[in-house]
C-alpha positions as CSV (number, residue, x, y, z in Angstrom):
1,M,43.8,-0.5,-19.0
2,K,41.1,-0.8,-16.5
3,K,42.9,1.7,-14.4
4,K,42.8,4.3,-17.3
5,E,39.1,3.5,-18.0
6,E,38.2,4.2,-14.4
7,L,40.3,7.4,-14.5
8,L,38.1,8.8,-17.3
9,N,34.8,8.0,-15.5
10,I,35.6,10.0,-12.2
11,P,34.6,13.6,-11.4
12,K,36.6,16.1,-13.1
13,Y,38.0,17.8,-10.0
14,K,39.2,14.3,-8.7
15,L,40.9,14.0,-12.2
16,R,42.6,17.1,-11.9
17,L,43.8,16.1,-8.3
18,I,45.0,12.7,-9.5
19,L,47.0,14.3,-12.4
20,A,48.4,17.1,-10.1
21,I,49.6,14.5,-7.6
22,D,51.2,12.4,-10.4
23,L,53.0,15.5,-11.8
24,L,54.4,16.3,-8.3
25,I,55.7,12.8,-7.9
26,K,57.4,13.1,-11.3
27,K,58.6,16.5,-10.2
28,E,60.2,15.2,-6.9
29,H,62.4,12.8,-9.0
30,D,63.4,15.0,-11.9
31,K,62.3,18.7,-11.2
32,N,63.8,20.3,-14.4
33,L,62.3,17.7,-16.9
34,T,59.0,17.8,-15.2
35,K,58.9,21.5,-15.2
36,K,59.7,21.3,-19.0
37,F,57.0,18.7,-19.4
38,V,54.5,21.0,-17.6
39,E,55.5,23.9,-19.8
40,Y,55.0,21.7,-22.9
41,L,51.4,21.0,-21.5
42,L,50.8,24.7,-20.9
43,D,52.0,25.5,-24.5
44,M,49.7,22.8,-25.9
45,S,46.8,24.4,-23.9
46,Y,47.5,27.8,-25.6
47,N,47.8,26.3,-29.1
48,V,45.3,23.6,-29.4
49,K,42.3,24.3,-31.5
50,S,39.0,23.9,-29.6
51,V,36.3,22.1,-31.4
52,S,32.7,23.4,-31.3
53,N,30.7,20.3,-32.2
54,T,30.8,16.6,-31.8
55,Q,31.5,15.9,-35.4
56,E,34.8,17.9,-35.2
57,L,35.6,16.1,-32.1
58,Q,35.2,12.7,-33.7
59,E,37.1,13.7,-36.8
60,G,39.9,15.4,-34.7
61,K,43.3,13.8,-34.3
62,L,45.8,14.4,-31.4
63,K,48.6,16.4,-32.7
64,Y,50.7,16.7,-29.7
65,F,50.6,13.1,-29.0
66,T,53.5,11.9,-31.2
67,E,56.6,10.0,-30.3
68,E,58.8,12.7,-31.7
69,R,57.4,15.3,-29.3
70,L,57.1,13.1,-26.3
71,G,60.5,11.3,-26.6
72,E,62.5,13.6,-24.3
73,F,59.9,13.1,-21.4
74,K,59.8,9.3,-21.5
75,S,62.1,9.0,-18.5
76,L,59.4,10.5,-16.4
77,N,57.2,7.3,-17.0
78,K,59.4,5.8,-14.3
79,Y,57.5,8.0,-11.6
80,G,54.0,8.4,-10.7
81,G,51.2,6.3,-12.0
82,Y,50.6,7.6,-15.5
83,S,52.8,7.8,-18.5
84,V,53.5,11.3,-20.1
85,E,51.6,9.8,-23.1
86,F,48.6,9.2,-21.4
87,I,48.6,12.7,-19.6
88,V,49.3,14.4,-22.9
89,A,46.5,12.5,-24.8
90,L,44.1,13.1,-21.9
91,F,44.8,16.8,-21.6
92,E,44.9,17.3,-25.3
93,S,41.4,15.6,-25.5
94,I,39.9,17.7,-22.8
95,T,41.5,20.8,-24.1
96,T,39.9,20.4,-27.5
97,K,36.5,20.0,-25.8
98,K,36.7,23.4,-23.8
99,T,34.3,25.3,-26.0
100,M,31.8,22.6,-25.6
101,G,31.1,23.8,-22.1
102,L,33.8,21.7,-20.3
103,T,36.0,23.9,-18.1
104,S,38.3,20.9,-16.9
105,A,41.1,22.0,-19.2
106,S,41.1,25.6,-18.1
107,M,41.0,24.5,-14.3
108,F,43.8,22.2,-14.9
109,K,45.9,25.0,-16.5
110,G,45.7,26.6,-13.1
111,V,47.4,23.5,-11.6
112,L,50.0,23.4,-14.2
113,E,50.8,27.1,-13.7
114,A,51.1,26.4,-9.9
115,I,53.6,23.5,-10.6
116,C,55.6,25.7,-12.9
117,K,55.7,28.6,-10.3
118,D,57.0,26.1,-7.7
119,R,54.0,26.7,-5.5
120,D,53.9,24.6,-2.4
121,V,51.9,21.2,-2.5
122,F,49.0,22.6,-0.6
123,S,48.4,25.4,-3.0
124,I,48.6,22.9,-5.9
125,V,46.1,20.5,-4.3
126,A,43.9,23.5,-3.5
127,Q,43.9,24.7,-7.1
128,A,43.1,21.1,-8.3
129,K,40.1,20.8,-6.1
130,Y,39.0,24.4,-6.7
131,N,35.5,24.9,-8.5
132,R,34.4,21.2,-8.3
């Protein structure tokens, strides 16, 4: 648990970099399933309703973080350092905050799109570090 708590306290560009590398590790082991998972994250980013104040944020529930929706991706948990459940919960959480002045979600979308388009590792890392 300490590992995940530490992850939440690091600068956002480093968080994007860590998650990008984790997804690349998963992709190296199961390209098709990882691509499907990344597409799932992108779909989530386009459909999650952003919150406009802290009260909405505190009342909000994660709707993409469910066993039914993530079951097909569980085999990716064998690779990388973070589970698909953690990645989805974290990404959905920052995506719902994007109208509160946080750009991490939109910046991470660029990383996800680069992974989906099979860009080379250097392009993906550069996208993750962009606009720190």
